[in-house]
N, C-alpha and C positions, 0 to 999 in steps of 0.2 A: 748170332744174328741173323743165321740161315733162320732160324727157324723161326723168329717172327715174321722175316719177308714170304716164308711161304705161307705162312697162319694167315696173314694179309694175302697173299694170292687169291689160297682158298677161302676167303670171306669175302671176295671179289666175285669169287666163281659163285658162291652160293647167291650173294643176290642179283647177280648175272641171271643165274638159271632161274629164280623164280619171279625175275622183274614184272611179269608179264601179269600173274598171278598176286604178290604180293610185293608189298613196299618195308623194310624195315628201317626200325629209328632202334641208333646200341646207344651204349652205354658200359664203361668202366667201372669195375668195383676192384680198389685196390689193398695191400698194405705192403706197409715199410715199417721194418726196426729202425731207427735213425740213428743208433749207438751215439749212448754217452751225449744225449743234446743238450747242454747244461749249458745257463748264460755265466757270467763272470762275477754275478753278485751275490756273496754271503748271506747264507738264509742257516741261520742258526739252529734250525727244527730239524736240518737234514743232515747227514753226512757225505758235504760238495764242496769236504775243501783241497782234494786232489784235482778241482775243477775252475781253483782260482789264480788270479796271477802270482802268489808267494806260493802254491802250492807246487806238488812235486813236478806237474804235466807243465807248470809256469805260462798257463792259461793265459791268453788275454783278448783281448778285445779284436785284432786281428785276426787270430786264429777263428772265435768264434763269427766273427761276418765273415768269412774264408769257408764254415759249414756252413752256414745258411745259404750261401752261392751256392756250393754244391749240391745242398737238399734239394733246393729249389730248381737243379738244372736236371735232377735225376728223375723230380716228380713233374714236371713242364713236359718230360718226353714219354711219359709212361701210357701207352696206349691209345698216342697219336695220331698211328699210323690208322686206326682205324678212325677213332673219334678226335677231332680237334680239340673238344674242350678238355678232353686225361681226364681222370678218374672224377666220377662221381660223387662216388663213397670212395676215401679215405684214412683206412684204422693205421694208426700209429704206435710205434710204440719207442721207449727210455727218452722220455723229455720232460725236464724236469717242472716247469709248469706254463701259466697259459703265455708270457713272456715269450718265451721263445716260438711257440704253436705263431704270435699275431707277429713276431718279425720274418715269419717263414712267409707265409699268408700273404701278408706285404712286399715280399720282394717282388721285383718288377716281371720277373719271368711268370709270377702265379698271380699278382694283381688282378689282372684283368679279370682272372675267374672268378672274383664277388666272393672266393669261400671264405666260408665262417667254421666254426668248431663248439663240441662237446666236452668239457673234460673236467676230471676232480681232481683234487689232491686226495692222494692217497696215502697211510704208513706204510710206506715200502721203505726199508734203512738206508737203499741208496738214495732214495726222492727223487725216486722216476714212475712216472703214471704213463698211463694209454691215452690217447684220445680218438677222437671219428670228426675228419677233418670230412668236411660237404660244401657241395657246391649245390647252394638254390635254389638254380634254374632247374633242377633235379628230385632235389628232396627236401623237406619240411617234417623240423622235428617237433613232435607231436607232445614226447614224453620222455624222459632221462633219471635213469640213476643209478651211483656204482653200488657193487656186489661184495663184500668183505668176504674175503678168503682165511678163511685159519686154517695156518700152518700145524700138522699131528706135531707131537712130539716127539724129539728125538730126529726129526727126517730133514731140519735145517737147522742153524747157529741162528742166523736170522729168528724173530718171531712177526715179521710181518710180509708182505709180498706186495705184490699190485693188487689193487680191485680190480674184478672183471668190470668192465663198462657196458650198461646197455642203454642201449640209444630204441625208441618206438619211432616213426618219421612215416611220410605219405609218400612214396616211390612212383613216380606218375599217377595212377589212379591204384595203387595196390597200397595195401599195409604194409610196413616192413620191421622186421624186429632185427636189430643190428647187434651181435657181441663183439667185444672187444677185450684179446685178451694178451696176458703176458705171462704165460704161468714162470713157477718156480725152476731155476737154474741149476742145474745137474751139478754145481761144484758141492763137493763133498762125497760125490760118488752115484754116479748111475740109481744104483739098486736102494741106496738111501736113502736118497731125494726122491724115488718116485710117487711115494704115499703121495706128497705135497704137490704133484700135480695132477695126481687121481682127484685130490681135493677142491684143485680148482678147477677140472673139469667137470666136477659133479651139482659144482656151483651152476656151470651152464645147463645139464643136462636138466636139474630140480626146476629152473626158472624155465627153460624150453617145455617141459611137463605142463608147467601152471599154464604157458600161454595155449599149448595147443591140448588141454584139457576143455579151453571154452572153445578153441576152432581149432581142429585137426592138421587145416589148409592153413594158415594161416604160415606165410612166409616169413624165411629167418634165415640169417647170416650170421655163422659162427666165424672170426676171422685172428686171425695174431700169431704171434710167436709163443709156439708149446712147450720150449725146449725139450720136445718129444717129436717124434718121426710120425709119419702117417702110420706106421704100421706099428708102433706104440701099444698098448694094451690102456691108457687111458684115452686114448681116441676111438681106437677099433669096440673097448670093450664097454666103457662108460660111456662115451659119446653116442655107441653103436652107427659111427660112419664108415657105411658102403665103397668099394671100390668099382661098382660095374652099378650103371643107371638099373638095368634089369635087376637087380636085388634091392632095390630102395622100396619099400613098402610106404605107402601113405604117414607122414608124419615123419619119416625117418632121415639120416640125414644123409647127401652124394660127397664123397671126397674126392675131386679128379687128382686128388696130390700123388694118391698111391703107387698107382701104376709107372708116375716120373721117378718115383722115390726107386721102386724095383730094379730100376733101368742104370743108378745112380748118379740120376738128376738131383740136384740138391740148391739149395740156396746159402747157403754157409759151409766152410770145412774145417777140420779140426784133425789134426795128425793124419794129413793125407788123404781122409777118408767126408766123404758128402754125406750131410744131414739135409732135413729138409721141415725144418721145424715152422718156416714161414706157412700156416696154410689156410686159405678159405673156403670153407663148408659151404652147403645150401641145404634147404630142407627141401622135401619131396616136389613143395608146389613149385615149384624154379621148373623142375625137369619135361612138363605140357609145351611140346613147340606148338601145341596150337588155340593155346591160350591167348585172352585178346593184351595180358598184360606183360610183361617185361620174361623172359625164360634164358637161360641158362646155354651158350652157348662153345666156348673153349675157356682154358684156363693156361696161363701162361707164365714163366716166370723173365722176369725183366731184368737183363742181366746184358750189358751195349760192352765194347770192349774196351772203351773208356771210365769202364767200371773194374775192371778188372786187374790184380796186381801183375804187377810183367818183369819186377825183377825178386832178389831175394829169397829167404821159406818159407813164403806166404805165394810166391811166384803162381798164375792160375785163381788163386783166392777172390773173393767180391776185395776189391781198394778198402783200407781199414780208412780211420779218421787215427789211430795210436797203434803202434806196437809197442804194449806197455806203457811207458811215460814219453816214450819216445814216438816223435810227431811225424806223420807220414804225408798226412793233406789228403788223405784220400775221400771217399766216399761214405760209405757204411761196412761194416763187416757180415752184413748179409745182405744178399739181394730181392728186393721187391717182386710180388706176387701181383698177377690180377687175374681176372676172370672177365669176362664178354658179353655181356647179356644183350639181348634182343628182343623188338617190339614191334608187332604188325600196325601199320600206319591205318 
């Protein structure tokens, strides 16, 4: 809470100190793992049995619509202390299908934003996908596709994982490429499963290289639940994301979450240790504050008090929806992340 208030305060100072020279417009780009956002209808093509009315979780319409309302409550507040429109772009993970996305964006707390989305079904064994929700006031889709991630033999029990979603669009006057990720989990062991996440990272890297071969200054955003931390080799070695802006060369990625992670700040917790899997990285073209387009300003974790567990073994963690098969009635087991972009008027 204090961090967000200070951020808003310093942003206002920034606006005030430059008011005589320049005026600025803001935009919010966010990512949120929605934690098992399933509908209640049986899909025979996926493994959704535990999220059915007759399943072990006793999942029903009342729980589902509470989940929709809780997620809408969080999304409706992300970044609104900076921009009342909230996220212009919002990458999401752990969604079952377009039904849940439609219910979410048409919730009364979000409906006035006129959100739309890009989503493809993947072959993930749990039947969960990623998607990009966007505000057409800020973003116009030009192209999109899903990028298949091949899991190396022996790294995971499942043969399939989530595809990477690539969306190309116009963000103000800039062409922007957005990659939404949910890399393979650490189930089965971090070391054993690491090659699977490396394979997912390489999908991003190869596609980014193909884009930058045509235009090295293309604006790129890589976001997602990576199931790896900012200092993991998949991020620092394969993607080559840098901690310090001064070290980022043309065409490379900047990762604002490395320094936060080193301070013990995270988006999810496991066995009383914080991880920062939910990251948003940007290409070098966002870093020039003197450009005419949007540029990077700040990065934040959205972790208001109502989203934090206050009792039991998970006290202090993100307040989750489920504790095994027990319904906790929270929001998600991940905190959302977001970055603030500014543009000279």
